[in-house]
C-alpha positions in Angstrom: 12.8 -4.8 -7.2 11.7 -2.2 -9.7 8.0 -2.5 -10.6 8.0 0.3 -13.2 7.8 -2.2 -16.1 5.4 -4.7 -14.5 1.8 -5.0 -15.8 -1.1 -6.1 -13.6 -4.5 -7.3 -14.9 -7.4 -6.9 -12.5 -10.9 -8.3 -12.9 -13.9 -6.8 -11.3 -11.9 -3.6 -11.3 -14.8 -1.1 -11.5 -15.5 -0.9 -7.8 -14.8 -2.3 -4.4 -11.7 -4.4 -3.8 -10.9 -4.5 -7.5 -10.8 -0.7 -7.8 -8.8 -0.6 -4.5 -6.2 -3.0 -6.0 -6.0 -0.8 -9.1 -5.2 2.2 -6.9 -2.7 0.2 -4.8 -0.8 -1.2 -7.7 -0.9 2.1 -9.7 0.7 3.8 -6.7 3.5 1.2 -6.9 4.1 2.1 -10.5 2.6 -0.9 -12.2 0.8 -0.5 -15.6 -2.7 -1.8 -15.5 -5.3 -3.7 -17.6 -8.7 -3.1 -16.0 -11.5 -5.6 -16.7 -15.2 -5.3 -15.7 -18.6 -5.0 -17.3 -19.0 -1.3 -16.8 -16.9 0.6 -19.3 -17.7 4.1 -18.1 -16.5 3.2 -14.6 -13.4 1.7 -15.9 -12.7 4.7 -18.1 -13.1 7.0 -15.1 -10.8 5.0 -13.0 -8.2 4.7 -15.7 -8.2 8.5 -16.1 -7.8 9.0 -12.4 -4.9 6.6 -12.2 -3.0 7.8 -15.3 -3.3 11.4 -14.1 -2.2 10.6 -10.5 0.6 8.2 -11.3 1.6 8.5 -14.9 1.1 4.8 -15.6 -0.3 3.1 -18.7 -3.8 1.9 -18.1 -5.8 -0.1 -20.6 -9.5 -0.8 -20.3 -11.3 -4.0 -21.5 -15.0 -4.2 -20.8 -16.0 -7.9 -20.4 -18.5 -10.1 -18.7 -16.6 -13.0 -17.1 -19.9 -14.9 -17.2 -19.2 -15.3 -20.9 -17.1 -18.5 -21.4 -15.3 -16.7 -24.2 -14.1 -13.8 -22.0 -10.8 -15.2 -20.6 -9.3 -15.9 -24.0 -10.6 -12.5 -25.3 -8.9 -10.8 -22.3 -5.6 -12.6 -23.0 -5.8 -11.7 -26.6 -6.4 -8.0 -25.8 -3.3 -7.9 -23.6 -1.2 -9.6 -26.2 -2.4 -7.3 -29.0 -1.3 -4.3 -27.0 2.1 -5.9 -26.3 1.4 -6.2 -22.5 3.0 -9.1 -20.7 0.8 -9.7 -17.6 3.1 -10.2 -14.6 0.4 -9.7 -11.9 -3.1 -11.2 -12.1 -5.8 -10.2 -9.6 -8.8 -12.5 -10.0 -11.3 -10.4 -8.1 -14.6 -10.5 -10.0 -17.4 -12.2 -8.0 -21.1 -12.5 -7.4 -23.5 -14.5 -5.2 -27.1 -15.5 -5.6 -29.6 -14.8 -2.9 -32.3 -17.3 -3.8 -32.6 -20.9 -3.0 -30.8 -23.4 -5.2 -34.0 -25.0 -6.5 -35.6 -21.7 -7.3 -32.6 -20.3 -9.1 -32.3 -20.7 -12.9 -29.5 -22.9 -14.1 -28.2 -20.0 -16.2 -27.7 -18.0 -12.9 -26.0 -20.9 -11.2 -23.8 -21.6 -14.1 -22.9 -17.9 -14.2 -21.6 -18.0 -10.6 -19.5 -21.0 -11.5 -18.2 -19.5 -14.7 -17.2 -16.2 -13.0 -15.7 -17.5 -9.8 -14.4 -20.9 -10.7 -13.8 -21.4 -14.4 -12.7 -17.9 -15.3 -10.4 -17.7 -12.3 -8.8 -21.0 -13.3 -8.6 -20.3 -17.0 -7.1 -16.8 -16.6 -4.4 -18.3 -14.3 -3.7 -21.0 -16.9 -3.5 -18.5 -19.7 -1.0 -16.1 -17.9 1.1 -18.6 -15.9 3.3 -19.7 -18.9 4.4 -16.1 -19.5 5.2 -15.6 -15.9 7.2 -18.8 -15.8 9.2 -17.7 -18.9 10.1 -14.4 -17.1 10.7 -16.2 -13.8 8.5 -13.8 -11.9 4.8 -13.5 -11.3 2.1 -12.7 -8.7 -1.4 -14.0 -8.6 -4.0 -13.0 -6.1 -7.3 -15.0 -6.2 -9.9 -13.3 -4.1 -11.6 -16.0 -2.0 -13.5 -15.2 1.2 -13.7 -15.7 4.9 -16.7 -17.9 3.9 -14.2 -20.5 2.6 -13.5 -21.4 6.2 -17.1 -21.5 7.2 -19.5 -24.5 7.2 -21.6 -24.8 4.1 -24.5 -22.2 3.9 -27.9 -23.4 3.1 -28.8 -22.9 -0.6 -25.5 -21.2 -1.3 -22.8 -22.3 -3.8 -20.7 -19.4 -2.6 -19.0 -21.2 0.3 -18.1 -24.1 -1.8 -16.9 -21.9 -4.7 -14.7 -19.8 -2.3 -13.3 -23.0 -0.7 -12.3 -24.1 -4.2 -10.5 -20.8 -4.8 -8.7 -21.2 -1.4 -7.5 -24.7 -2.2 -6.7 -24.1 -5.8 -4.6 -21.1 -4.9 -2.5 -23.0 -2.4 -2.0 -25.9 -4.9 -0.8 -23.4 -7.6 1.5 -21.7 -5.1 3.2 -25.0 -4.3 3.8 -25.7 -7.9 4.8 -22.3 -9.1 6.8 -20.8 -6.2 10.0 -22.5 -7.4 9.5 -20.6 -10.7 9.4 -17.2 -9.0 5.6 -17.0 -9.0 3.7 -16.4 -5.8 0.0 -17.2 -5.5 -2.2 -16.0 -2.6 -5.8 -16.7 -1.7 -7.0 -13.4 -0.3 -9.9 -14.2 2.1 -11.6 -11.0 3.3 -14.6 -10.8 5.5 -17.3 -8.2 5.2 -15.9 -5.4 3.1 -17.5 -2.0 2.3 -18.3 -2.1 -1.4 -21.2 -2.4 -3.8 -21.2 -6.2 -3.5 -24.2 -6.4 -1.1 -26.2 -3.9 -3.1 -25.7 -5.9 -6.3 -26.7 -9.1 -4.6 -29.7 -7.6 -2.8 -28.4 -8.3 0.7 -27.6 -4.8 1.9 -30.4 -4.7 4.5 -29.2 -7.9 6.2 -25.5 -6.9 5.9 -26.2 -3.5 7.5 -27.3 -5.1 10.7 -23.9 -6.6 11.3 -21.6 -5.0 14.0 -19.4 -2.2 12.6 -16.3 -4.1 14.0 -16.8 -6.8 11.4 -16.4 -4.4 8.4 -13.2 -3.6 6.6 -12.2 -0.9 4.1 -11.6 -2.2 0.6 -8.3 -0.2 0.4 -7.0 -1.9 3.5 -7.9 -5.3 2.1 -6.2 -4.7 -1.2 -3.0 -3.3 0.4 -2.9 -6.3 2.8 -3.4 -8.7 -0.1 -0.7 -7.1 -2.2 1.8 -7.2 0.7 0.9 -10.9 1.4 1.5 -12.1 -2.2 4.8 -10.2 -2.4 5.8 -11.8 0.9 5.0 -15.3 -0.5 2.1 -16.0 1.8 -0.3 -18.6 0.2 -3.2 -17.5 2.4 -4.1 -14.1 3.6 -6.9 -13.3 6.0 -7.0 -9.5 6.5 -8.1 -8.2 9.8 -7.5 -9.4 13.4 -11.1 -10.4 13.9 -11.3 -12.3 10.7 -8.1 -14.2 11.6 -9.6 -15.3 14.8 -12.8 -16.3 13.1 -11.0 -18.3 10.4 -9.1 -20.3 13.0 -12.2 -20.8 15.1 -14.0 -22.2 12.1 -11.2 -24.6 11.0 -9.6 -26.8 13.7 -6.5 -27.4 11.7 -4.5 -24.1 11.0 -4.3 -23.3 7.3 -0.5 -23.2 7.4 -0.5 -26.8 8.7 -3.0 -27.8 6.0 -0.7 -26.2 3.4 2.3 -28.1 4.6 0.4 -31.3 4.8 -0.9 -30.8 1.3 2.6 -30.1 -0.1 4.4 -32.9 1.7 1.9 -35.7 1.9 0.4 -35.6 -1.6 1.0 -38.9 -3.3 0.4 -37.3 -6.7 3.0 -34.6 -6.3 5.9 -34.6 -8.8 
């Protein structure tokens, strides 16, 4: 399959796993639409990738906490004549205060960025993928999706939603040539913990638990092209995910696909 005419849209592309996906896909020859809040970071990354790989790279600064952002992103791509074949829903955040002490605006922002925007962007771009009979969607979930609920955190519930939603979409869309993967990384070296104010606690974790963002992105890209609905990168994380969930996720996927009374 030639990827020279494919276009990928990546949210949260200014750093971490998002920037790693941009580098991975650019190296495969895909054109890119990079979305994040920090325009300067996006411009610098776009310049790096166009110089290194000769691809087309468009930049759209946007805050996915704004409910209007998904439609604005889709309109931007359409105005520039870009058909989005690959969608990487990577943008994320997590609060570090208790539920009761966090403002509703902050809680609603978490849900908007990691639930509503992920779902809406998928809904906006899937019709075009279906019309072309080809598409790839990677929704960045987390190893936390397999874990018991964390006190005061919406994060585990949100990432569980992303895990389940991705599998449901894959069941529906795979017959149309569209693969959907829930990418569930564990602790990954990025700016995430700095932004969330949890760097000190995270730095105390054993080095063996940490992964490189480029490895995570490359593993996720290989998984979605291979048609895997769930990808847990890293041997230790795979062990942890199975230990935290007594029913293997492949069995859950097959049960959900074959035993759903609402399935068409």
